[in-house]
BAPALO-510191 format. One record per atom (N, C-alpha, C): x, y, z. Coordinates in steps of 0.1 Angstrom, whole numbers, plus 5000, padded with zeros to 4 digits. Example, Ala and Ser with C-alpha at 12.3 -4.5 7.8 and 13.67 -1.06 7.14 Angstrom:
2
513249435078
512349555078
513249675078
512849785071
513749895071
512950005079
//
This chain:
375
036455953367
035455873373
035655873388
036855873393
037055873408
036456003414
036656123407
036156243412
034656243412
034056193402
032556183401
032056093412
032755983414
032355883425
032355953438
033356033441
033456103454
032356213455
032056273444
031056383444
029656323446
029356203440
028056143442
027956093456
029056033461
029055993475
028756103485
029356223482
029056333491
027656383490
026956343480
025556383479
024656273485
025256173491
024456073498
024255943491
024855923480
024855793473
025855693478
025555573478
026455463482
027255423469
028455453469
029255433456
030455343459
030655243451
031855163450
032555203437
033855213438
034755243426
035555113424
035355053412
036054933409
037154973399
038354933401
039554973393
040554853393
041654873386
042654773384
043854813393
044754723394
046054743401
047154803392
046754843380
047754893370
047855043373
049055093370
049355233371
049655293357
050255213348
050555263335
049655203324
049055293315
048255243305
049055183293
050455193294
051255133284
051454983287
051754953300
052054813303
050954733309
050054803316
048954743324
049454643334
050654653339
051254563349
050654603362
050654513372
050054533385
051054603394
050854723396
051854803405
051254833418
049854843419
049254863432
048754733438
048654723451
048154593457
046654583455
046254453452
044754433452
044154443466
042954483466
042254493479
041254613479
040754633491
039654733493
040054833503
039754963500
039955073510
038955183508
038855273517
037855383516
038555513513
038155593503
038755713499
037655813496
037555923504
036556023502
035155983503
034855883511
033455833512
033155723502
034155683494
033955593483
034655463487
034055343486
034755223487
035455183474
036755183475
037555153463
038055013463
037854933452
038254793451
039154783439
040354733442
041354713432
041454563428
041554543415
041654403410
042854383401
043454273402
044654253394
044354233379
045154283371
045054253356
045754123353
045254063342
045853943337
046253963322
047553933319
048053963306
047553873296
047653913283
047153833272
047953703271
047253603266
047853463265
048953463255
048753543244
049753543233
049953693230
051153743234
051453883231
051653903216
052153803209
052353823195
051053843187
050053753190
048753763184
048153903188
048253943200
047754063205
048354183197
049654183195
050354283188
049954293174
049754173167
049354173153
047954233152
047054193161
045654243160
045654393162
046454443172
046554583175
047054663162
047954613155
048454673143
047454683133
046654573131
045554573121
044454673124
044154683137
043154783141
043654923138
044854953142
045355083140
045455123125
045655023117
045655043102
044255063097
043255043105
041855053100
041354933093
042054813094
041554693088
040354633095
039454573087
038254513093
038654383100
038154353112
038354233119
036954163119
037054023119
035753953120
035453953135
034253893139
033753903153
034753833162
035253713158
036253643167
037453723169
037953793159
039153873160
038953993169
037754053168
037454163177
037454123191
036954003194
036953953208
038353933212
039153873203
040553843207
041353973209
040954083201
041654213203
041254263217
040054253221
039654303234
040354233245
040554103244
041254023254
042754033253
043254103242
044654103240
045454203247
044854303253
045554403261
045654363275
044554343282
044554293295
043154243299
043054163308
041754123314
041754143329
040554153334
040354173349
039254083353
039453953353
038453853356
037853863370
038653903380
038053913393
037054033394
037354133387
036454253387
035054203380
035154133369
033954083363
033153993372
033853903379
033153813388
032553883400
033153993405
032654083415
031354143411
031354193398
030054253393
028954153392
029354033387
028353923386
027753893400
028553883410
028153843423
027153953429
027454073426
026654183432
025654243423
025454183411
024654253401
023154283406
022554193414
021254213418
021054333428
022054363435
021954463445
022354603440
022854613428
023354743423
022254813415
021954933418
021055013411
021555053397
022755083396
023355123383
024855093383
025355063371
026855043369
027255143358
028255223361
028855313352
030255273348
030455253335
031755203330
032455303321
033755313322
034555403314
035955363314
036755393303
036255443290
035855323281
035555353268
034955253260
035755133255
037055153254
037855063246
038554953254
038254933266
039054833275
038154713278
038754613282
038154483286
037154503296
037454583307
036654603318
035254663314
035254753304
034054813299
033254713290
033954663280
033254573270
032654453277
033354393287
032854273294
031854313305
032254423312
031354463323
029954503319
029954563306
028654603301
027654483298
028154363298
027354243296
026754193308
027054233320
026654183333
025154213335
024754333335
023354383336
023154503327
023154483314
023154593305
021954683307
020854633312
019654713314
019854813326
020854803334
021154893344
022554953343
023154953331
024454993328
024555123320
025355213324
025755333316
027155333313
027455363300
028855373296
029255513293
030255563299
030855693296
032055663287
031855673274
032855613265
034155693264
034155833265
035355913262
035755883248
034855903239
035055853225
035855953217
036755893209
037455973199
037155913185
037355993175
037255943161
038555873157
038655753161
039955673159
039555533155
040455453150
040055323145
039355233155
039755233167
039055153177
037555183178
037255303177
035855343179
034855273169
035455233157
034555183146
034455033146
035054973157
034854823158
033354793161
032954683155
031554633157
031254613172
032254563179
032054533193
031854653202
032354773197
032154903204
030754943201
030354933188
028954973184
027954893192
028154763193
027154683200
027154713215
028254743221
028354783235
027554913238
027755013229
027055143231
025555123228
025155023220
023755013217
023054923227
023754823233
023054733241
022854773256
023554873261
023454913274
022255013275
021955043288
020755133290
021055273287
022255323290
022455463288
023955493285
024155613281
025555663279
025655803283
026855843288
027155973292
028256033283
028056153278
029056213269
029556343276
030856373272
031556483278
031356613270
030956593257
030756713249
029756673237
029256783231
028356753220
028956693208
030156723204
030756653193
030956503196
031356473208
031456333212
030156263210
029056323215
027656273214
027356243199
027656343190
027356323176
028156213170
029456203174
030256093169
029655953173
029155943185
028555823190
027455773182
026655873177
025455833168
026055773155
027155823150
027755773138
028355633140
028955623152
029655493155
028555383158
027555423165
026555323170
025155383166
024655353154
023355403150
022255363160
022355253167
021455203177
021755253191
022355363192
022855413205
021855403216
022255363228
021455353240
020455463241
019155433243
018155533243
018355643254
018755603266
018955693277
020355753277
020655843268
021955903267
021856053269
022956113274
022956253278
024356313277
024456443274
025756513275
025856563289
026556503298
026656543312
027956633314
028856633304
030056713306
031056653316
032056733319
033056683330
033356813338
033656783350
033956893360
035356913362
035757043364
037157083367
037157163380
037957113390
037957183403
038657323401
038157423408
038657563407
039657583418
040957593414
041957613425
041757743433
042157733446
041957853455
042857963451
044057933446
044958043442
045957993432
046658083426
047758043416
049058113420
050158053417
051458113420
052358103408
052058183397
052958173385
054358203387
054658313395
056058353397
056758243405
056158183415
056758073422
057057953413
056157923404
056357813395
057557833386
057657953381
058857983372
060157973380
060158023392
061358023401
061657873404
060657793408
060957663412
061557573401
061157603389
061657523377
062657593368
063157713373
064257773366
063857823352
062557873351
062057923338
062158073337
063258123331
063558263330
062858333318
062558253308
061958313295
060458283295
059758373288
058258343286
058058213279
057058143282
056858013276
055357983273
055157893263
053857833260
053957693265
052857633269
052857503276
052057403268
052657273268
051957153264
051957063276
050757023281
050556933292
049856813287
050456693288
049756573284
050756473280
050156363274
051056253269
051856293257
053156273257
053956303246
053956173236
052956173228
052856053219
052156103206
052256013196
051756053182
050256073183
049455993190
048056013190
047556143196
048456213204
048056343210
048756453202
049356433191
049856533182
051156593186
051956523195
053156583200
054156613189
054456513181
055456533170
055056643160
053756653157
053256763148
053556893155
053256903168
053457023175
054957073175
055856973177
057257013177
057657073163
057257003153
057557053139
056957193137
055657213141
055057333138
055557443147
055957413159
056457513168
057857563163
058657463158
059957503152
059857593141
058857573132
058657653120
058157793125
057357803135
056757923140
057858013146
058757953154
059858023160
060658093150
060958023139
061858083128
061058183121
059858163117
059058253109
058758383116
058558383129
058058503136
059058553147
060258493148
061158533158
060558543172
059858433176
059058433188
059858433200
059458493211
060158503224
059958383232
059058283228
058658183237
059458053237
059657993248
060057853249
058857773249
058957643246
057957543247
058257463259
057457473270
057557393282
056557273281
056957153285
056057043284
056156963297
055056913301
054956823313
054056703310
054356593315
053556473312
054356353312
053856243305
054556123304
054856093289
055756003286
056155973273
057456043269
058155983259
059356033254
059256173247
060056263250
059956403244
060656403230
061856343228
062456333215
062456463208
063156563214
063256703208
064256703197
063956753185
064956763174
066056853178
067256823173
068456903176
068257053175
067657103165
067457243163
066557313173
065857233181
064957293191
065457263206
066557203207
067057163220
067057273230
067357403226
067457513236
066157583237
065057533230
063757603231
062657523237
062957393240
062057303246
062557263260
061657273270
061957243284
061057133289
061557023292
060756913297
060856903312
059656923318
059556913333
059156783338
058856683329
058556553333
057156553339
056956453348
055656443355
055556543366
054456623366
054256723377
053156673386
053356693399
052356653408
051056733406
049956683410
048656743407
048556883413
049156903425
048957043431
049857143424
050857103416
051757193409
051157233395
050257153390
049757183376
049057313375
048157353384
047557483382
048457603381
049657593388
050557703387
051257703373
051457583368
052057573354
051157643344
049857613345
048857683336
048957833337
048957873350
048958023352
050258093347
051358023348
052658083344
052858093329
052058013321
052258003307
051658123300
052158163289
051558273281
050358213273
050458083270
049258023263
049457873265
048357803264
048357653263
048257613249
049057513245
048957463231
048257323232
047257303225
046557173224
046457123210
047457033206
047556983193
046756863191
046156803201
045456673200
044156683192
043956593183
042756573176
041856463182
042356393192
041656283198
041256323212
040256403213
039756443226
038256423227
037756393239
036356383241
035956503250
036856563257
036556683265
037756783265
038956743270
040156823271
040156903284
040456833294
040556893308
041657003308
042756983301
043857083302
043357223296
042557213286
041957343281
041157413292
040357343299
039557403310
040457463321
041457383324
042357423335
043157553331
043557563318
044257683313
043357803314
042057783310
041157903310
040857943324
040757853334
040557883348
041657963353
042857933348
044158003353
044358133346
043458173337
043558303330
044558293318
044658173312
045658153301
044858123288
045258193277
044558163265
044958023259
044057973250
044257843244
044457853229
045457783224
045657773210
045557623206
044657593197
044357443195
044257413180
044557293177
044557233164
043057233159
042757303148
041357313144
040757183140
041657083137
041156943133
040656873145
040856913157
040356853169
038956903171
037956823167
036556873167
036056923180
036356843191
035856883204
036557013209
037857023208
038457143213
038157263205
038057243192
037557363183
036157403187
035257303190
033957333195
033957423208
034857383217
034957463230
035457603227
036457613218
036957743215
035957833208
035157783199
034157853192
032957893202
032557793210
031457813219
031757913230
032957913234
033358003245
033858143240
034358143228
035058263224
036358283231
036958173237
038158193245
039358133240
039358083227
040558023222
040758053207
041958023203
042358043189
042557903183
042257883170
042557753164
043357773151
044157673148
045057683137
044857553128
045057573115
044857463105
046257413101
047357493102
048657443098
049657523105
050957493102
052057553110
052057703108
051657753096
051657903094
050657973103
049457913104
048457963113
048857953128
049557843131
050057833145
050957953148
051857983138
052758093140
052058223142
050958243134
050258373136
049558373149
049058263154
048458263167
049458293178
050558233178
051658263187
052058413187
052158463175
052558603173
051558693179
050258663177
049158733184
049358743199
049658623205
049758623219
050958703224
052058703216
053258783219
053058933218
052258963207
052159113203
050959183210
049959103214
048759163219
048359093232
049159103243
048859033255
047559063262
047059193260
045759233266
044659163259
044759153246
043659093238
043658943241
044858883243
044958743246
044358713260
044658803269
044058793282
042558793282
041958883273
040558893272
039958763267
040658693258
040158563253
040158463265
041158463273
041258373284
040058403294
039758523296
038658563305
037358503300
037158513287
035858453282
035858303284
037058243283
037158093285
036858063300
037358143309
037158113323
035658123326
034958223321
033558233323
032758113318
033258063306
032657943300
032757823309
033957803315
034157683323
033257693336
033257813342
032457833354
030957813351
030557843339
029157833336
028657693333
029657603328
029257473323
029857353330
031057373336
031857253340
032257263354
031457313363
031657293378
031057163382
031557113394
030956983399
029556993402
028957103406
027557113409
026757093396
027157153385
026457133373
026556993367
027756933368
027956803362
027256693370
027356703384
026756603392
025156613391
024656733389
023256743387
022756663375
023556683364
023256603352
023356453354
024356413361
024556273363
023456213372
023056293382
021956243391
020656233383
020356333374
019156333366
019156203358
020256173352
020356053343
020155933351
020755923363
020655803371
019155793377
018555903380
017155893385
016255843374
016555883362
015655833351
015955683348
017155643349
017455493347
016855413358
017155443371
016655373382
015155373383
014555493381
013155503382
012455423371
013055423359
012455343348
012655193350
013755153357
013955013359
012954963370
012555053379
011755003390
010255013387
009855103377
008455123374
007955003366
//
């Protein structure tokens, strides 16, 4: 959202970006100071989060949601309030509601979106970043997506999921996509040298957690290494505990959190990007890998990523650990063919996911909303 805000501001729109003082989506504790500053032509306003009144009740509700249990209306409201609240942000929206042409809220499952959508729903767009997960099927999510004026989706599978989640989906909705900046250059050799990576490697970049498929990937990679005598290490960067099994200790390299300007070189240095996550609405890392000339190997059960791979012709998908092994063996044995896959992926990203294309789609949607509201 921050990048989109700066892009729209550069096109002459007056944009405020409202966010929290939190840095971690695990704790939601206030690590940044509250206040207002200007960044890239955008006025950024940070508001403090407020913790749940009862962490025990919040934890119990969270467990029930994750198990797919039905909650009544009151319990759903309690669940929304159980992670964090941002009352000052809500009050700011209320105070300025009459002067705002449009409010865009993202992602779908947080207090700031659920409550913010109620301020002026007739001028609100939700960019849900929706996954097929238990949270998405709560009634309060369906009503939010139905009661606002519009919705922006990052991919066609996400759009179709939204229709299933919210049969009364907001009438003004569109697949606007997401944009990925194109680096000016790549330094794969320098990246390997800086991080002491002497062996060829495949890369996982993202949160190391169950919902992103990290543990499944470790198990499948271990089996593939044994079955095919693969030359690759698995290099990972991101947040979350790595928890490498003992048998993989010498084949998994954790680089921890990489600064943003170092990431493009990581993608370029890898022999392939592994994307095991089934919970994606877009998958920026897939696009960044293709831009860097690196092929993608993705879990076929991830509907969005599989759609990108099929639509672009730039990636391989696997259904189980045997197929993952075959995909990795293909990359090892046929590097020219793997490079050709990546080139198709790069053309796909440049055709669909540049800032010019995405901002055009956002502006068209905003023009329709604001024009319809004023007419």
